[in-house]
C-alpha positions in Angstrom: -34.3 31.0 -101.0 -36.3 30.4 -97.8 -34.3 32.9 -96.0 -35.0 35.6 -98.7 -38.7 34.8 -98.6 -38.7 35.1 -94.8 -36.8 38.3 -94.9 -39.1 39.7 -97.7 -42.3 38.9 -95.5 -40.8 40.4 -92.4 -40.0 43.6 -94.1 -43.5 43.9 -95.6 -45.1 43.1 -92.0 -42.7 45.5 -90.4 -43.8 48.3 -92.6 -47.5 47.5 -92.6 -47.7 47.3 -88.8 -46.4 50.8 -88.5 -43.0 50.2 -87.1 -41.5 51.6 -90.3 -41.4 55.4 -91.2 -45.1 55.6 -91.7 -47.7 55.5 -88.9 -50.0 52.6 -88.6 -53.6 53.4 -89.4 -55.4 55.0 -86.5 -52.2 56.1 -84.9 -50.5 59.4 -85.1 -47.0 59.6 -86.7 -44.2 59.5 -84.2 -40.8 60.3 -85.8 -37.8 62.2 -84.9 -37.8 63.7 -81.4 -41.5 62.6 -81.0 -40.8 58.8 -81.3 -39.4 59.0 -77.6 -40.3 62.4 -76.4 -44.1 62.3 -76.4 -46.5 60.1 -74.4 -49.8 59.5 -76.0 -52.7 59.6 -73.4 -56.4 59.7 -73.6 -58.2 61.8 -70.8 -60.5 64.6 -70.7 -58.8 68.0 -70.5 -59.2 69.7 -67.0 -61.8 72.4 -66.5 -59.9 75.2 -64.9 -59.9 78.9 -65.7 -56.9 81.1 -66.9 -56.4 84.4 -68.4 -56.3 85.3 -72.0 -55.1 88.7 -73.3 -57.7 89.8 -75.9 -57.4 93.1 -77.4 -55.1 94.3 -74.6 -57.6 93.3 -72.0 -57.3 90.4 -69.5 -60.2 88.0 -69.9 -60.9 84.8 -67.9 -61.2 81.7 -70.2 -61.3 78.0 -69.9 -60.2 75.3 -72.5 -64.0 74.7 -73.4 -63.8 78.3 -74.9 -61.5 76.6 -77.7 -63.8 73.6 -78.3 -63.6 72.3 -81.9 -60.0 73.2 -82.3 -56.9 71.1 -81.9 -54.8 72.8 -79.2 -51.3 72.7 -78.3 -51.2 73.9 -74.6 -47.7 74.8 -73.4 -46.8 75.7 -69.9 -43.8 78.0 -69.6 -42.2 80.9 -67.8 -39.8 83.7 -68.8 -37.3 82.5 -66.1 -37.2 79.0 -67.5 -34.3 78.5 -69.9 -35.6 75.5 -71.9 -39.0 77.5 -72.1 -37.3 80.4 -73.5 -35.3 78.1 -76.1 -38.4 76.7 -77.4 -40.7 79.8 -77.8 -39.5 80.7 -81.3 -40.4 77.1 -82.4 -43.8 77.6 -80.9 -44.2 80.9 -82.5 -43.2 79.4 -85.9 -45.8 76.6 -85.4 -48.5 79.1 -84.7 -47.6 80.9 -87.9 -47.6 77.6 -89.9 -50.8 75.9 -88.6 -52.6 78.5 -86.4 -56.2 79.4 -87.5 -59.8 78.1 -87.2 -58.6 74.4 -86.7 -55.5 74.7 -84.5 -54.1 77.0 -82.0 -51.0 77.1 -79.8 -51.8 78.4 -76.3 -48.6 79.2 -74.5 -49.7 79.6 -70.8 -47.2 81.7 -68.8 -46.8 80.7 -65.1 -44.8 84.0 -64.3 -46.1 85.3 -61.0 -46.1 89.0 -62.2 -48.2 88.0 -65.3 -48.5 90.4 -68.2 -45.9 92.7 -66.7 -43.3 90.0 -67.4 -44.7 88.4 -70.4 -45.5 91.3 -72.7 -41.8 92.8 -72.5 -40.4 89.2 -73.2 -42.7 88.8 -76.3 -41.4 92.1 -77.5 -37.8 91.3 -76.9 -38.0 87.9 -78.6 -39.9 89.0 -81.6 -42.8 86.7 -80.8 -45.4 88.0 -83.3 -47.7 85.0 -83.9 -48.6 83.8 -80.4 -51.2 85.1 -78.1 -50.7 85.7 -74.5 -52.3 83.4 -71.9 -51.5 83.7 -68.1 -51.8 81.3 -65.1 -49.7 83.2 -62.4 -51.3 81.1 -59.5 -50.8 78.0 -61.4 -54.5 76.7 -61.2 -54.4 75.3 -64.9 -50.9 73.9 -64.5 -52.0 72.0 -61.2 -55.2 70.7 -63.0 -53.1 69.2 -65.6 -50.7 67.7 -63.0 -47.8 69.1 -64.6 -44.6 68.2 -62.9 -42.3 70.9 -64.4 -41.6 73.4 -67.2 -41.8 73.4 -70.1 -44.6 70.9 -70.4 -46.9 70.7 -73.5 -50.3 68.9 -74.1 -52.1 68.2 -77.3 -55.9 68.4 -77.0 -58.0 67.1 -79.8 -61.2 68.6 -81.1 -63.4 66.8 -78.5 -61.5 68.2 -75.6 -59.4 65.1 -75.0 -55.8 65.3 -73.9 -54.2 62.9 -76.5 -50.4 63.6 -75.9 -48.0 65.1 -73.5 -44.4 66.3 -73.9 -42.1 67.2 -71.0 -39.1 69.4 -71.9 -38.3 71.5 -74.9 -39.4 70.1 -78.1 -38.7 71.1 -81.7 -42.4 72.2 -82.4 -41.6 73.7 -85.7 -40.1 70.6 -87.1 -41.7 68.6 -89.9 -42.2 65.8 -87.5 -44.3 67.9 -85.1 -46.3 69.5 -87.9 -47.1 66.0 -89.3 -48.2 64.8 -85.8 -50.4 67.8 -85.3 -51.8 67.7 -88.9 -52.9 64.1 -88.1 -54.8 65.3 -85.1 -56.4 68.0 -87.1 -57.4 65.6 -89.9 -58.4 62.5 -87.7 -61.3 63.4 -85.3 
């Protein structure tokens, strides 16, 4: 009897503290790949410029230009096999969540910039992602990125709140739940 009571109390406590399938209050849900593959952080996003392709024209931008949105900033290159592997998932994520509250910024580190990226998008059928370029790696160095692909989640206040190194299933229900949490919890 005492064993059953202890076991019941333990199960309830385990669930309420967030170690079960549900996230604890105030913490984002980390399930599936994201339970081990993402590091939660809290630091200001760096202030470095990079290039956006807007209406076919190159335009210098900074992360501050996207203030008020939750951002998923992904550093990649066309020559990086894991990067190429995860691009369809990032495209699907932008199709699912992209809008006024959320945006996927895939920042290419290809040295030839648009000359490499634009044909790659066409070949891969990436219809939902915009094009951002950082051929000299200024933004990537500002983030202290160690390799490609590396992805950062930035909250509405411009704080880096998570980092993932390596290819991730960004179109999975776990990724969408994680990002929705940041969209709904300022």
